[in-house]
N, CA, C and O of each residue as an XYZ file, in Angstrom:
384
protein
N      13.752     44.732     18.302
C      13.893     45.238     16.969
C      15.028     44.539     16.229
O      14.901     44.216     15.048
N      16.136     44.306     16.927
C      17.273     43.682     16.271
C      17.010     42.215     15.982
O      17.548     41.654     15.027
N      16.179     41.596     16.809
C      15.822     40.213     16.534
C      15.052     40.113     15.228
O      15.202     39.132     14.499
N      14.231     41.111     14.918
C      13.469     41.112     13.670
C      14.418     41.199     12.482
O      14.228     40.504     11.484
N      15.443     42.051     12.583
C      16.427     42.147     11.506
C      17.141     40.810     11.324
O      17.373     40.375     10.196
N      17.482     40.171     12.417
C      18.155     38.873     12.334
C      17.234     37.834     11.722
O      17.677     37.032     10.900
N      15.962     37.828     12.103
C      15.013     36.889     11.506
C      14.855     37.133     10.014
O      14.782     36.178      9.240
N      14.802     38.397      9.593
C      14.656     38.702      8.167
C      15.889     38.241      7.398
O      15.767     37.646      6.328
N      17.062     38.511      7.931
C      18.282     38.091      7.251
C      18.388     36.573      7.140
O      18.792     36.055      6.099
N      18.031     35.865      8.194
C      18.111     34.405      8.123
C      17.031     33.837      7.213
O      17.253     32.816      6.562
N      15.870     34.474      7.155
C      14.835     34.021      6.226
C      15.307     34.192      4.795
O      15.129     33.291      3.975
N      15.900     35.324      4.484
C      16.414     35.541      3.138
C      17.542     34.569      2.806
O      17.630     34.074      1.683
N      18.395     34.299      3.775
C      19.483     33.347      3.543
C      18.949     31.941      3.301
O      19.436     31.238      2.416
N      17.956     31.526      4.079
C      17.417     30.184      3.891
C      16.671     30.071      2.566
O      16.730     29.025      1.920
N      15.968     31.128      2.145
C      15.310     31.106      0.837
C      16.331     31.020     -0.289
O      16.099     30.347     -1.292
N      17.443     31.690     -0.127
C      18.494     31.641     -1.142
C      19.116     30.251     -1.222
O      19.320     29.724     -2.315
N      19.417     29.659     -0.075
C      20.035     28.328     -0.059
C      19.095     27.292     -0.650
O      19.510     26.481     -1.478
N      17.843     27.309     -0.238
C      16.888     26.322     -0.734
C      16.595     26.552     -2.214
O      16.458     25.593     -2.974
N      16.498     27.813     -2.627
C      16.275     28.104     -4.045
C      17.430     27.651     -4.911
O      17.212     27.124     -6.002
N      18.649     27.844     -4.452
C      19.822     27.402     -5.212
C      19.884     25.880     -5.283
O      20.201     25.312     -6.329
N      19.584     25.232     -4.178
C      19.587     23.763     -4.181
C      18.476     23.219     -5.065
O      18.659     22.207     -5.741
N      17.342     23.872     -5.066
C      16.228     23.430     -5.893
C      16.531     23.609     -7.377
O      16.195     22.741     -8.183
N      17.156     24.713     -7.743
C      17.478     24.930     -9.154
C      18.589     23.995     -9.627
O      18.724     23.748    -10.826
N      19.375     23.480     -8.699
C      20.424     22.527     -9.057
C      19.900     21.104     -9.173
O      20.648     20.197     -9.540
N      18.624     20.896     -8.866
C      18.034     19.575     -9.015
C      17.786     18.850     -7.711
O      17.096     17.831     -7.692
N      18.334     19.354     -6.622
C      18.090     18.727     -5.325
C      16.751     19.213     -4.785
O      16.204     20.200     -5.278
N      16.244     18.555     -3.818
C      15.005     18.944     -3.131
C      13.837     19.061     -4.109
O      13.208     20.113     -4.215
N      13.559     17.979     -4.814
C      12.508     18.015     -5.828
C      11.107     18.132     -5.243
O      10.237     18.739     -5.868
N      10.864     17.577     -4.076
C       9.536     17.623     -3.493
C       9.304     18.884     -2.685
O      10.240     19.496     -2.171
N       8.048     19.258     -2.582
C       7.701     20.458     -1.808
C       7.997     20.249     -0.326
O       8.412     21.181      0.362
N       7.785     19.033      0.166
C       8.057     18.762      1.578
C       9.534     18.905      1.892
O       9.900     19.505      2.903
N      10.383     18.362      1.038
C      11.823     18.445      1.304
C      12.321     19.874      1.200
O      13.219     20.262      1.947
N      11.758     20.678      0.286
C      12.148     22.088      0.189
C      11.730     22.857      1.434
O      12.509     23.643      1.974
N      10.500     22.631      1.890
C      10.040     23.362      3.075
C      10.792     22.915      4.325
O      11.117     23.741      5.178
N      11.068     21.627      4.442
C      11.822     21.137      5.596
C      13.231     21.705      5.607
O      13.727     22.111      6.659
N      13.879     21.738      4.457
C      15.240     22.284      4.382
C      15.248     23.776      4.693
O      16.162     24.259      5.362
N      14.255     24.507      4.221
C      14.185     25.939      4.495
C      13.972     26.241      5.959
O      14.630     27.116      6.522
N      13.056     25.520      6.578
C      12.776     25.744      7.999
C      13.983     25.351      8.850
O      14.335     26.057      9.794
N      14.609     24.238      8.519
C      15.779     23.799      9.284
C      16.927     24.797      9.149
O      17.604     25.097     10.132
N      17.147     25.309      7.950
C      18.211     26.298      7.748
C      17.941     27.565      8.531
O      18.851     28.130      9.137
N      16.690     28.017      8.522
C      16.369     29.249      9.231
C      16.477     29.072     10.740
O      16.995     29.956     11.422
N      16.011     27.971     11.268
C      16.067     27.760     12.715
C      17.511     27.696     13.198
O      17.865     28.321     14.198
N      18.339     26.945     12.489
C      19.738     26.811     12.904
C      20.462     28.145     12.828
O      21.173     28.511     13.764
N      20.296     28.878     11.734
C      21.020     30.141     11.599
C      20.482     31.209     12.546
O      21.252     32.035     13.036
N      19.174     31.212     12.812
C      18.615     32.187     13.752
C      19.112     31.917     15.164
O      19.507     32.847     15.868
N      19.098     30.676     15.580
C      19.584     30.338     16.921
C      21.057     30.710     17.071
O      21.469     31.195     18.125
N      21.846     30.488     16.033
C      23.258     30.826     16.118
C      23.456     32.333     16.197
O      24.245     32.805     17.016
N      22.752     33.103     15.356
C      22.940     34.547     15.350
C      22.425     35.207     16.625
O      23.023     36.168     17.109
N      21.325     34.702     17.171
C      20.804     35.303     18.401
C      21.719     34.971     19.576
O      21.913     35.799     20.467
N      22.278     33.772     19.581
C      23.188     33.436     20.673
C      24.527     34.145     20.514
O      25.278     34.268     21.482
N      24.828     34.605     19.331
C      26.059     35.348     19.078
C      25.797     36.814     19.412
O      25.334     37.577     18.565
N      26.095     37.199     20.642
C      25.677     38.500     21.161
C      26.420     39.671     20.545
O      25.957     40.807     20.650
N      27.548     39.434     19.911
C      28.269     40.533     19.289
C      27.471     41.165     18.157
O      27.559     42.373     17.941
N      26.701     40.370     17.439
C      25.877     40.905     16.353
C      24.863     41.888     16.897
O      24.731     43.001     16.387
N      24.157     41.485     17.918
C      23.116     42.341     18.494
C      23.708     43.565     19.173
O      23.152     44.657     19.051
N      24.814     43.417     19.880
C      25.407     44.563     20.567
C      26.002     45.556     19.578
O      25.974     46.760     19.831
N      26.541     45.081     18.458
C      27.066     45.995     17.451
C      25.942     46.779     16.784
O      26.069     47.984     16.567
N      24.842     46.102     16.457
C      23.702     46.807     15.857
C      23.117     47.828     16.826
O      22.730     48.923     16.419
N      23.053     47.477     18.092
C      22.531     48.411     19.094
C      23.469     49.612     19.261
O      23.003     50.741     19.414
N      24.773     49.379     19.234
C      25.729     50.482     19.340
C      25.638     51.407     18.132
O      25.768     52.624     18.263
N      25.417     50.831     16.968
C      25.234     51.660     15.766
C      23.992     52.522     15.888
O      24.022     53.701     15.535
N      22.905     51.956     16.380
C      21.661     52.701     16.501
C      21.735     53.749     17.600
O      21.128     54.813     17.474
N      22.462     53.474     18.669
C      22.577     54.427     19.773
C      23.564     55.554     19.489
O      23.638     56.514     20.255
N      24.322     55.451     18.402
C      25.258     56.500     18.052
C      26.626     56.347     18.665
O      27.439     57.270     18.598
N      26.902     55.203     19.263
C      28.199     54.998     19.894
C      29.308     54.771     18.875
O      30.487     54.925     19.195
N      28.945     54.413     17.667
C      29.931     54.179     16.621
C      30.130     55.445     15.779
O      31.083     55.532     15.005
N      29.247     56.405     15.929
C      29.336     57.644     15.170
C      28.512     57.576     13.901
O      27.591     56.769     13.785
N      28.848     58.419     12.967
C      28.100     58.495     11.715
C      28.247     57.211     10.905
O      27.353     56.846     10.142
N      29.368     56.532     11.071
C      29.591     55.280     10.348
C      28.564     54.223     10.754
O      28.161     53.404      9.928
N      28.139     54.235     12.016
C      27.123     53.289     12.464
C      25.793     53.504     11.770
O      25.114     52.544     11.406
N      25.416     54.770     11.586
C      24.170     55.068     10.879
C      24.277     54.697      9.408
O      23.313     54.215      8.813
N      25.449     54.921      8.821
C      25.661     54.530      7.423
C      25.605     53.012      7.287
O      25.061     52.485      6.316
N      26.175     52.311      8.274
C      26.121     50.849      8.247
C      24.678     50.351      8.324
O      24.298     49.444      7.583
N      23.875     50.934      9.209
C      22.479     50.504      9.327
C      21.692     50.816      8.063
O      20.846     50.022      7.650
N      21.959     51.961      7.443
C      21.283     52.301      6.188
C      21.684     51.336      5.075
O      20.844     50.923      4.276
N      22.959     50.978      5.021
C      23.401     50.033      3.998
C      22.862     48.633      4.259
O      22.584     47.895      3.314
N      22.712     48.257      5.523
C      22.106     46.969      5.851
C      20.645     46.939      5.414
O      20.168     45.928      4.898
N      19.939     48.042      5.620
C      18.555     48.133      5.147
C      18.463     48.061      3.635
O      17.569     47.410      3.096
N      19.392     48.734      2.939
C      19.414     48.679      1.475
C      19.723     47.272      0.986
O      19.162     46.819     -0.012
N      20.618     46.579      1.692
C      20.939     45.203      1.336
C      19.725     44.300      1.491
O      19.461     43.460      0.631
N      18.988     44.469      2.580
C      17.787     43.656      2.802
C      16.750     43.921      1.715
O      16.143     42.984      1.197
N      16.545     45.184      1.366
C      15.574     45.518      0.317
C      15.994     44.968     -1.044
O      15.162     44.447     -1.786
N      17.273     45.080     -1.371
C      17.760     44.573     -2.659
C      17.666     43.060     -2.717
O      17.263     42.498     -3.735
N      18.032     42.405     -1.640
C      17.979     40.942     -1.579
C      16.539     40.463     -1.726
O      16.268     39.504     -2.449
N      15.624     41.130     -1.044
C      14.213     40.768     -1.138
C      13.685     40.988     -2.549
O      12.957     40.146     -3.075
N      14.041     42.102     -3.162
C      13.593     42.375     -4.528
C      14.145     41.349     -5.514
O      13.430     40.919     -6.419
N      15.410     40.952     -5.348
C      15.978     39.940     -6.237
C      15.286     38.594     -6.068
O      15.003     37.910     -7.051
N      15.017     38.216     -4.832
C      14.317     36.946     -4.609
C      12.897     36.997     -5.166
O      12.397     35.996     -5.681
N      12.255     38.136     -5.068
C      10.882     38.267     -5.557
C      10.834     38.300     -7.090
O      10.015     37.615     -7.702
N      11.700     39.087     -7.699
C      11.651     39.269     -9.149
C      12.280     38.130     -9.930
O      11.737     37.713    -10.953
N      13.416     37.619     -9.467
C      14.169     36.623    -10.240
C      14.117     35.234     -9.647
O      14.652     34.295    -10.238
N      13.482     35.074     -8.488
C      13.369     33.781     -7.796
C      14.721     33.185     -7.417
O      14.839     31.977     -7.211
N      15.747     34.047     -7.326
C      17.056     33.603     -6.895
C      17.868     34.807     -6.467
O      17.517     35.948     -6.767
N      18.939     34.548     -5.775
C      19.840     35.634     -5.384
C      20.764     35.930     -6.551
O      21.315     35.015     -7.163
N      20.929     37.188     -6.852
C      21.810     37.588     -7.938
C      23.205     37.748     -7.344
O      23.423     38.577     -6.461
N      24.134     36.957     -7.831
C      25.498     36.984     -7.279
C      26.441     37.507     -8.336
O      27.643     37.616     -8.093
């Protein structure tokens, strides 16, 4: 389950990076945009999955070992993912 959250976060991050680079004039071709997006996602996913503190902290929050703050953190992470996805869908960029 936590791997799915990590994959979603890295997908959103790679879409944001490639979208920002594309709007700045870089990555004009569709091939270069898709290659940059896939490369960004693979590198960041491999790093986050190998970084075990991320997964163990999320698991501790879900198991209740962190207390009510862990549940609030997971709810806010879900809200962040939904907001980020909505911004990418509606505005084609991350709103900063």
